[in-house]
C-alpha positions in Angstrom: -17.9 -38.2 -4.4 -17.6 -36.7 -7.9 -15.9 -33.5 -6.6 -13.6 -35.5 -4.4 -12.6 -37.8 -7.2 -11.9 -34.8 -9.5 -9.5 -33.4 -6.9 -7.8 -30.2 -8.1 -9.6 -30.3 -11.5 -12.8 -28.9 -9.9 -11.5 -26.1 -7.6 -14.6 -23.9 -7.7 -16.9 -26.7 -6.6 -14.6 -28.2 -4.0 -14.9 -25.6 -1.3 -18.7 -25.6 -1.6 -18.7 -29.2 -0.2 -17.0 -28.1 3.0 -17.1 -25.5 5.7 -15.4 -23.2 3.2 -18.7 -23.0 1.4 -20.2 -20.3 3.6 -17.2 -18.0 3.2 -17.2 -18.7 -0.6 -21.0 -17.7 -0.8 -20.5 -14.6 1.4 -17.6 -13.4 -0.8 -19.7 -13.9 -3.9 -22.3 -11.7 -2.3 -19.6 -9.0 -1.8 -19.5 -9.4 1.9 -15.7 -9.8 2.5 -15.8 -9.1 6.3 -18.3 -11.8 6.9 -16.4 -14.2 4.6 -13.3 -13.7 6.6 -15.2 -14.2 9.9 -16.6 -17.5 8.4 -13.0 -18.7 7.7 -12.3 -18.8 11.4 -14.8 -21.7 11.8 -12.9 -24.3 9.9 -12.0 -26.4 13.0 -14.5 -28.5 14.8 -14.9 -27.6 18.5 -12.8 -30.6 19.6 -9.8 -29.6 17.5 -10.2 -25.9 18.6 -10.1 -27.1 22.2 -7.0 -29.2 21.6 -5.3 -26.3 19.9 -6.0 -24.0 22.9 -4.7 -26.7 25.2 -1.5 -27.0 23.2 -1.0 -23.2 23.4 -1.3 -23.2 27.1 1.2 -26.0 27.5 3.7 -24.2 25.1 3.1 -26.9 22.4 2.4 -24.8 19.3 0.1 -26.6 16.8 1.6 -27.7 13.5 1.6 -24.6 11.2 0.0 -26.5 8.3 -2.9 -27.5 10.6 -3.4 -24.5 12.7 -6.6 -23.3 11.0 -8.2 -26.7 10.1 -9.0 -29.9 11.8 -6.2 -32.5 12.1 -6.3 -35.1 9.3 -7.1 -37.8 12.0 -10.0 -35.9 13.4 -13.1 -38.1 13.5 -15.2 -35.2 12.1 -12.8 -34.2 9.3 -14.5 -36.2 6.5 -18.1 -35.3 7.4 -17.3 -31.6 7.8 -15.3 -31.4 4.5 -16.5 -34.3 2.3 -14.9 -32.9 -0.9 -11.5 -33.4 0.7 -12.2 -36.9 2.2 -10.0 -39.7 1.0 -7.3 -37.4 -0.4 -3.7 -37.7 0.6 -2.7 -35.1 3.2 -6.2 -33.8 2.9 -5.7 -30.9 5.3 -3.2 -29.3 2.8 -5.7 -28.7 -0.1 -8.2 -27.5 2.5 -5.7 -25.0 3.9 -4.7 -23.9 0.4 -8.3 -23.4 -0.6 -9.0 -21.5 2.6 -6.0 -19.3 2.0 -7.2 -18.6 -1.5 -10.6 -17.5 -0.2 -8.9 -15.3 2.4 -6.7 -13.7 -0.3 -9.8 -12.9 -2.5 -11.6 -11.5 0.6 -8.7 -9.3 1.5 -8.5 -7.9 -2.0 -12.2 -7.3 -2.1 -12.0 -5.5 1.3 -9.1 -3.3 0.0 -11.2 -2.3 -3.0 -14.2 -1.4 -1.0 -12.1 0.6 1.5 -11.2 2.9 -1.5 -14.8 3.8 -2.2 -14.8 7.7 -2.1 -18.1 7.5 -0.2 -16.4 5.7 2.7 -12.7 6.2 2.1 -10.3 4.4 4.5 -6.8 4.2 3.1 -5.5 2.6 6.3 -7.9 -0.4 5.9 -6.9 -0.7 2.2 -3.2 -0.9 3.1 -3.8 -3.4 5.9 -5.9 -5.6 3.5 -3.3 -5.4 0.8 -0.6 -6.4 3.3 -2.5 -9.5 4.4 -3.5 -10.4 0.8 0.2 -10.2 -0.2 1.1 -12.6 2.7 -1.4 -15.1 1.5 -0.3 -14.6 -2.1 3.3 -15.4 -1.4 2.3 -18.5 0.5 0.3 -19.6 -2.5 3.2 -18.6 -4.9 1.0 -16.0 -6.5 3.0 -12.9 -5.3 3.7 -11.4 -8.7 0.1 -11.7 -9.9 -1.4 -10.2 -6.7 1.1 -7.4 -6.6 -0.1 -6.4 -10.1 -3.7 -6.5 -8.9 -2.8 -4.2 -5.9 -1.0 -1.8 -8.2 -3.9 -1.7 -10.7 -6.3 -1.0 -7.8 -4.2 1.7 -6.3 -3.6 3.5 -9.6 -7.3 3.3 -10.6 -8.5 4.6 -7.2 -5.8 7.4 -7.1 -6.9 8.5 -10.6 -10.5 8.7 -9.5 -9.7 10.5 -6.3 -7.4 13.0 -8.1 -10.1 13.7 -10.6 -12.6 14.4 -7.8 -10.2 16.9 -6.2 -9.0 14.8 -3.2 -5.3 15.0 -3.9 -4.3 14.1 -0.4 -6.3 10.8 -0.6 -4.8 10.1 -4.0 -1.3 10.5 -2.6 -1.9 8.4 0.5 -3.4 5.6 -1.7 -0.4 5.5 -4.0 2.1 5.8 -1.2 0.5 2.9 0.7 0.8 0.6 -2.4 4.4 1.8 -3.1 5.5 0.8 0.4 4.1 -2.7 0.1 5.0 -3.7 -3.5 8.2 -5.2 -4.9 10.4 -3.9 -7.7 8.3 -5.4 -10.4 5.5 -2.8 -9.8 7.3 0.2 -8.4 8.1 1.7 -11.9 4.4 1.7 -12.6 3.7 3.7 -9.5 6.7 6.0 -9.4 5.6 8.4 -12.1 2.0 8.8 -10.9 3.1 9.1 -7.2 5.7 11.8 -8.2 3.0 13.8 -10.1 0.5 13.6 -7.2 3.1 14.5 -4.6 4.1 17.5 -6.8 0.4 18.6 -7.0 -0.1 18.2 -3.2 3.1 20.1 -2.4 2.1 23.0 -4.6 -1.4 23.0 -3.2 -0.1 23.0 0.4 2.3 25.9 -0.3 -0.4 28.0 -1.9 -3.1 27.3 0.7 -1.1 27.9 3.9 2.4 29.4 4.1 2.8 27.7 7.5 2.9 24.4 5.7 6.0 25.2 3.7 8.0 22.4 5.3 5.3 19.8 4.5 5.1 21.2 1.0 8.9 20.9 0.6 8.8 17.3 1.9 6.3 16.4 -0.8 8.3 18.0 -3.5 11.6 16.5 -2.3 10.1 13.1 -2.5 8.6 13.8 -6.0 12.1 14.8 -7.2 13.6 11.7 -5.6 11.1 9.5 -7.4 11.4 11.2 -10.7 14.3 13.7 -11.1 13.1 14.4 -14.7 9.9 15.9 -13.5 10.5 19.6 -14.4 7.5 20.9 -12.5 8.6 19.2 -9.3 12.2 20.6 -9.7 11.1 24.2 -10.3 8.5 24.2 -7.5 10.8 22.6 -5.0 13.3 25.5 -5.6 10.5 28.1 -5.2 9.2 26.5 -2.0 12.6 26.3 -0.4 13.3 30.0 -1.3 10.0 31.1 0.2 10.6 29.0 3.2 14.0 30.5 3.7 12.6 34.0 3.3 10.0 33.3 6.0 12.6 32.0 8.4 14.7 35.1 7.8 11.8 37.4 8.5 11.1 35.5 11.7 14.7 35.9 12.9 16.0 32.4 12.2 19.0 33.3 10.1 20.6 29.8 10.4 17.4 28.1 9.3 17.1 30.6 6.4 20.7 29.9 5.4 20.1 26.1 5.4 16.9 26.3 3.3 18.4 28.7 0.8 21.6 26.6 0.5 19.4 23.6 -0.1 17.5 25.6 -2.8 20.8 26.5 -4.5 22.1 23.0 -4.5 18.8 21.5 -5.7 18.4 24.0 -8.5 22.0 23.4 -9.6 21.4 19.7 -9.7 18.2 20.3 -11.7 20.1 22.4 -14.2 22.4 19.5 -14.9 19.3 17.6 -16.1 17.7 20.6 -17.8 20.7 22.6 -19.1 20.1 26.4 -19.6 16.5 26.2 -18.5 15.5 29.8 -18.0 13.0 29.1 -15.2 15.5 27.0 -13.1 18.3 29.5 -13.8 16.2 32.4 -12.6 15.2 30.6 -9.4 18.8 29.6 -8.7 20.1 33.2 -9.2 17.4 34.5 -6.8 18.3 31.9 -4.2 22.0 32.7 -4.5 21.3 36.4 -4.0 19.1 35.8 -1.0 21.7 33.4 0.4 24.4 36.0 0.1 22.2 38.5 1.9 21.7 36.0 4.8 25.4 35.3 5.0 26.2 39.0 5.3 23.6 39.3 8.1 25.1 36.3 9.9 28.6 37.9 9.6 
C-alpha cells in the first residue's frame, strides 16, 4: 500500500511488489538472460490465452497491453499489487518492464564483450534492442552514450591485448547503430583501428591486399587527416596493382594504380609537400605509365 501510494516516487521498490520482481532480482545477480526470460511471464495464463486467440483471429492485441495483463483482468491487482489502484495501471507496469529489459540488454551487451567469451554479434544485437527500448522510454541520447562508452572501452582493451580484428568489429558495430551525437566520439578511434588492421593484413598475407585496401579506404573516409592511413593506402594500392600486373591482369593493375595516384594527390592537398606522400605518388605514376605502355 505504501509503495502503491508513493507511485513514481518509489521506482526501485515498485517492481519488487509485482511479477517484475523476479527479473529485477536476477538482473541484480548479473544474470541478464534469465532476467529477460522472466519478463516474458508478466501476463497471467488467462490473458496469455486471450492474446493467442486474438492473434489467430487477426485481432492484434493493443500495443500498450501486449506484454502485460489487461487492466480489467481479475488477477491484475493480486499479481502486481504495487500498481493496483493507479490510473491506467498497465502503463507504468509496461514502462517499468521496458526499463528492466533495457538494463538487461545493456548488461548482456557488456558481458558479450568479455575477451574470455567474446561475441560481438550478441553485443550488437543487445545494443540494437536496448536502443529500441531507450527510444520508447525517451532515453535515447543517454543510452547511446552508454553504448559508445562500452564500445570504446572494450575496443581499447581488445586492441591492447592484440586482438585488432575484434576491436574493429566492436567499434564498427556501435558506429552502425548510433546517431550523430556519438559518431564523432567513435570516428577517430575506428579510423585508427581500421588503419592498424589494414596494415596488419597487408603485412601478414599479400593475398589480402583488397581487404587491407578496404580497411584503409574506410579509415581515410572516416578521418582524411589521418596521415598514416593516407600513406599506407597509397602503398597498399601500389603493391596490389603490382601484384595484378605480375599475374597478367593489366586492366586491374591500371585501375588500382590510378586509384593510388588519385588518392595520393588528394592526400597531398591536405598535407602539402609531404615527402612520403610525394614519393609514393611519383612511384605510382611511374608504374601506371608502364602499365599504360604495356596495354598500348
